[in-house]
Every structure is written in structure tokens, then in C-alpha cells.
C-alpha positions in Angstrom: 0.0 0.0 0.0 1.3 3.5 -0.8 2.2 6.0 1.8 -0.9 8.3 1.6 -1.3 9.8 5.0 -1.5 13.6 4.6 0.2 13.5 1.2 0.9 17.0 0.0 3.9 17.7 -2.2 5.2 18.3 -5.6 4.7 16.6 -8.9 3.2 17.7 -12.2 1.3 14.4 -12.7 -0.5 12.0 -10.5 2.0 9.2 -9.7 1.3 5.6 -10.1 0.9 3.5 -6.9 4.3 3.3 -5.3 6.1 -0.2 -5.2 7.5 0.4 -1.7 5.0 0.9 1.0 7.4 3.0 3.2 8.2 5.6 0.4 6.1 8.8 0.9 4.1 10.2 -2.1 3.6 13.8 -2.5 1.0 15.4 -4.8 1.0 19.1 -5.7 1.5 21.6 -8.4 1.3 24.8 -6.3 4.3 27.1 -6.3 4.6 27.1 -2.5 5.0 23.4 -2.3 7.3 23.3 -5.4 9.6 25.6 -3.4 9.4 23.4 -0.3 10.2 20.4 -2.5 13.4 22.0 -3.8 14.5 22.9 -0.3 13.9 19.3 0.8 16.2 18.0 -1.9 18.9 20.3 -0.4 18.2 19.6 3.2 18.0 15.9 2.9 21.7 15.6 1.9 22.8 17.4 5.1 22.7 16.4 8.8 21.1 19.6 9.9 18.1 19.5 12.3 14.8 20.4 10.6 11.7 21.9 12.1 8.5 21.6 10.2 5.6 23.9 11.0 2.0 23.7 9.7 -1.6 22.9 10.7 -2.7 19.4 11.8 -3.4 17.2 8.9 -1.3 19.2 6.4 1.4 16.5 5.9 4.3 17.3 8.3 5.1 13.7 8.9 5.1 13.0 5.2 7.7 15.7 4.7 9.8 14.2 7.5 9.7 10.8 5.8 10.6 12.4 2.5 13.6 14.2 4.0 14.7 10.7 5.4 14.2 8.8 2.3 15.9 11.5 0.1 19.1 11.5 2.2 22.0 9.2 3.0 20.2 7.6 5.9 17.4 6.1 3.8 18.4 2.5 4.5 18.4 3.0 8.2 15.4 3.4 10.7 12.9 6.2 10.6 11.4 6.3 14.1 8.4 8.6 14.9 7.1 9.6 18.3 4.1 11.9 19.0 5.0 14.1 21.9 1.4 15.4 22.5 -0.4 14.5 25.6 2.3 12.2 26.9 3.1 12.5 30.7 6.8 13.3 31.5 7.6 9.8 32.8 6.1 8.2 29.7 7.9 10.4 27.2 11.2 10.1 28.9 10.8 6.3 28.8 9.8 6.3 25.2 12.8 8.6 24.2 15.5 7.0 26.3 14.3 3.6 27.4 15.1 2.1 30.7 17.3 -0.5 32.4 15.9 -3.7 34.1 14.3 -2.9 37.4 14.5 0.8 36.9 11.0 1.0 38.3 8.2 -1.3 39.3 7.3 -3.5 36.4 10.5 -3.0 34.5 11.2 -6.7 34.1 13.8 -6.2 31.3 15.8 -3.6 29.6 14.1 -1.5 27.0 15.6 0.6 24.1 14.1 4.0 23.6 13.4 5.8 20.4 16.9 7.4 20.3 18.5 3.9 20.3 16.0 2.6 17.8 16.8 5.4 15.4 20.6 4.9 15.6 22.1 5.9 12.3 18.7 6.9 11.0 16.1 9.7 11.7 14.1 10.5 14.8 11.0 12.4 14.1 9.5 14.3 17.1 5.9 15.2 16.2 4.2 17.9 18.1 7.4 18.9 20.0 5.8 22.0 21.6 3.5 19.7 23.6 6.4 17.9 25.4 6.8 18.5 29.1 9.4 21.3 29.6 11.6 19.0 31.9 11.6 16.4 29.1 12.6 19.2 26.7 15.7 19.8 28.7 16.7 16.2 28.7 16.0 16.1 24.9 18.3 19.1 24.3 21.1 17.5 26.2 20.7 14.2 24.3 20.8 16.1 21.0 23.8 18.3 21.9 25.9 15.4 23.4 24.6 12.7 21.1 24.3 10.5 24.1 22.0 9.9 27.1 21.3 7.6 30.0 18.5 5.1 30.1 16.1 5.5 33.0 17.8 3.8 36.0 21.1 3.5 34.1 24.5 4.9 34.9 26.3 4.5 31.5 26.1 7.0 28.6 24.6 5.5 25.4 26.0 7.1 22.3 23.9 7.5 19.3 24.1 8.8 15.7 20.6 10.3 15.1 19.3 13.0 12.7 16.5 15.0 14.3 13.4 16.2 12.5 10.8 17.8 14.6 7.2 19.2 13.9 4.6 21.3 15.5 1.3 22.8 14.6 1.8 25.6 17.2 2.8 29.1 16.7 6.4 28.6 17.9 7.0 32.2 19.0 3.8 32.2 21.1 4.8 28.9 22.6 8.2 30.3 23.6 6.7 33.3 25.2 4.3 31.2 27.3 7.2 28.9 28.3 5.7 25.8 26.7 8.6 25.5 24.3 12.1 26.0 25.5 13.9 28.8 23.6 17.2 26.9 23.5 15.5 23.8 22.2 13.8 25.8 19.5 17.0 27.3 18.2 18.7 23.9 18.4 16.0 22.3 16.2 15.4 25.2 13.9 18.6 25.0 11.8 16.2 24.6 8.9 12.5 25.5 9.1 10.0 24.3 6.5 6.5 25.7 6.7 3.7 23.7 5.1 0.8 25.8 4.0 -2.8 24.5 4.7 -4.8 23.0 1.8 -7.1 26.1 1.7 -4.1 28.1 0.4 -3.3 25.7 -2.4 -6.7 24.7 -3.7 -5.2 24.1 -7.1 -3.9 20.8 -5.7 -7.4 19.4 -5.0 -8.1 17.9 -8.5 -4.7 16.2 -8.4 -5.2 14.9 -4.9 -8.7 13.6 -5.8 -7.4 11.7 -8.8 -4.6 10.2 -6.8 -6.8 9.1 -3.8 -9.5 7.7 -6.1 -6.8 5.5 -7.6 -5.5 4.4 -4.2 -8.9 3.5 -2.7 -10.2 2.0 -6.0 -7.2 -0.4 -5.9 -7.7 -1.0 -2.1 -11.5 -1.9 -2.3 -11.4 -3.3 -5.9 -14.0 -0.8 -7.1 -14.4 1.1 -10.4 -12.3 4.3 -10.7 -14.5 7.3 -9.8 -14.3 10.9 -10.8 -15.9 14.3 -9.7 -18.2 16.2 -11.8 -17.3 19.9 -12.4 -20.0 20.9 -9.9 -18.5 18.7 -7.2 -15.0 20.0 -7.9 -16.4 23.6 -7.5 -17.8 22.7 -4.0 -14.5 21.0 -3.0 -12.6 24.1 -4.0 -15.1 26.4 -2.0 -14.7 24.3 1.2 -12.0 25.6 3.7 -10.7 22.2 4.7 -10.0 22.7 8.4 -8.7 19.1 8.6 -6.4 19.7 5.6 -5.3 16.8 3.5 -6.1 14.2 6.2 -9.8 15.3 6.0 -9.6 15.3 2.2 -8.2 11.7 2.2 -10.9 10.5 4.6 -13.5 12.0 2.2 -12.0 10.2 -0.8 -12.2 6.9 1.1 -15.8 7.4 2.2 -16.8 8.4 -1.3 -15.2 5.3 -2.8 -17.1 3.2 -0.3 -20.6 4.7 -0.2 -21.1 6.3 -3.6 -22.6 3.9 -6.1 -22.0 6.1 -9.2 -18.8 6.4 -11.3 -19.4 10.1 -11.5 -19.5 11.8 -8.1 -21.6 15.1 -8.1 -22.2 17.6 -5.3 -25.3 15.7 -4.1 -23.0 12.8 -2.9 -20.8 15.2 -0.9 -21.4 15.6 2.9 -23.5 18.6 4.0 -20.7 20.6 5.4 -18.8 20.4 2.0 -21.9 20.8 -0.2 -22.6 24.0 1.7 -18.9 25.2 1.8 -19.0 25.4 5.5 -17.5 23.1 8.2 -20.2 22.1 10.6 -17.8 22.2 13.5 -16.9 25.8 12.9 -20.4 27.3 13.8 -21.8 27.8 17.3 -25.4 28.9 17.5 -26.3 30.6 20.8 -30.0 31.4 21.5 -30.8 34.9 22.6 -31.2 35.2 26.4 -28.2 32.8 27.1 -26.0 34.1 30.0 -22.4 35.2 29.3 -21.2 32.4 31.5 -23.1 29.8 29.6 -21.9 31.2 26.3 -18.4 30.9 27.6 -19.0 27.3 28.7 -20.5 26.4 25.2 -17.6 28.0 23.4 -14.9 26.2 25.5 -16.7 22.8 25.2 -17.2 23.2 21.4 -13.6 24.3 20.9 -12.2 21.4 23.0 -14.2 18.9 20.9 -12.9 20.5 17.6 -9.4 20.1 18.9 -10.0 16.4 19.7 -9.7 17.0 23.5 -6.2 18.5 23.2 -6.2 21.1 25.9 -3.0 22.8 24.9 -4.3 23.4 21.4 -7.8 24.4 22.7 -6.1 27.0 25.0 -4.1 28.4 22.1 -7.2 28.7 19.8 -9.1 30.5 22.6 -6.2 32.8 23.4 -6.0 31.8 27.0 -3.4 30.1 29.2 -3.6 26.4 29.8 -4.1 27.2 33.6 -7.0 29.4 32.8 -8.5 26.7 30.6 -8.1 24.0 33.3 -9.7 26.3 35.9 -12.7 26.8 33.6 -13.0 23.1 32.9 -13.0 22.3 36.6 -15.6 24.9 37.2 -17.8 23.6 34.4 -17.1 20.0 35.4 -15.9 19.1 32.0 -13.5 16.1 31.7 
């Protein structure tokens, strides 16, 4: 199966299904992505750390994989870890591993992601969500190219290339103390910003053709195509979930649409109307200000998949203020 998760980048034509399942496929003809593709070709040959920024679902991990596969480490491991919502002890264990009997239940030694990525690439997704103390340990490991497993005394030396990503505004995250300034400057040797799908709508027909091919092969169904009217509605929709949302729509369409030609009547209501359903909040007249605030926080939390850090950022409030509100409203 081809690598299709959040596919985004540069080719003039829709490629055939890739023969290797681990090779990322990028689809685009936009000038912004063409420029990123050129920079990736240069960056991949170096050992410099890379920070990829962009909205959720826009394709940051696919870019990280392309950097790995385009460079000299392509035959070695690519290890990805999602730093979001992991408690400090868990993320430390995942990164650095532990020795036998380092803590209750540690029946054997465990290698962490740094060891697993030796001579390859370690991808740190949502780096701004990592606990600040873990960020300090991470910075030391990157600088020294060595670390100690939890419960260990000996230094473990590794040769790892670091690629990190975040959907956060990094400068706001540094100002709030959620992202260490020294870690940011260590990771940000090269920064690549991936624009959201709504800023490169010319890619939608290419992506549609590609995903239709992928899912037609997967489910052994006839190849479908959108009518001009459906394409017009796809181009008018703002795609808050970016390419991830688009890919899910393509899979749904292949599964539930009986017609070979897919028109606007087959599209979900939020896309047929050009408005994401989760982006609107209707509040009846007479609702108290406190209840309006509760409704806004709860809806925003749901739209952020329960990620409190992201919710606080969208609402323009501190995480502590958000936690206080959630406790007041008795929201888990």
C-alpha cells in the first residue's frame, strides 16, 4: 500500500501507486510546495536538524519521511514519536528507554526511540506539547549525542538525525514557556512551513485523482471521478482538517457512492454548503455570558480532539486558565 497519510507535495502528474509501502508520495503543483520540495532536496543531503511547522493534517510527517528517504540515511530506521499529551515519565521512557528494574514492572531492559533510530532519523511530532523538563533532557541528548536510560549509569552514544514538527505558533509557545527557547534554536537549523490545503486549492483535483486510484485499488471498485460541480464545491470548502480530512472524504466516497461520477449531491452537507459544521456555534438569545463561555470552550475542546493545549491556544488563554474553567464547568 502506498504512503498516503496527509500526502501533499510536488509533482506535475498524479503518480502511479508506489512499489515500496514506506516511500512517501507527495501530490502538488502549487508554487509554495514546489519551493518546499526544492528545499527538501537540499536539506536531505545534510545532517542539519529540521523543524516543520503547519496545521494538523497538512502533511508534516510525510515531509519528514521524504527528508529521510531522500538522504543518505534512507536504508536506516525512521522512528516517529508523538509528543502530544504524553506525561513526563512516559515520554522520557519512550525517548531514552530504561534498564531492568529501573522502576516497578520493568522486568527487562528497553531501548528507547533514540537507540532505535541509531544511524537513522528520529521524528519528534508535536514537539511543543512535550513537558518542559523532558525538553531539557532532549536538548542535552541532541547536543551530546548521548543519554542515560532510566535507571542507568552508563552513557549510550547514538548517531541520530532530528526532524521535529509542530502545529503551534512557535513564538507564542516560547513566550508562554511551553517551548524552550534553547531547544527551538537547536531544532530550527532549517525551518519548513507547510501551507494548509485552503491556500493551495489548485492541488485538489490532483489529490482527488490520486486518492481515487488508491482506494479503488484497495477496495477493488471502479475508478471514480468528480463532476465539475462537485469540484467547485470541493474548492469552496475551507478544509479545516487539511489533506487528512480530504483523504478521509475520498475513502468515504469510494465506499458509499454507487456512481462512477460523483456530483455535489454525494458530498457531505458541510462540504456541499462550503461550511465546516464544527466551525459554527449557535447561541440562543437570552443565554447568559457564563453559559456562552462554557459552550464556546466545550465546542472548541471537541474540535481540537480533546487536546487542551491546542484548545487554550485557539481560545487565546493560558492552559491554567482553561483547566480552571474546565474544573468549574465539570468538564473532563
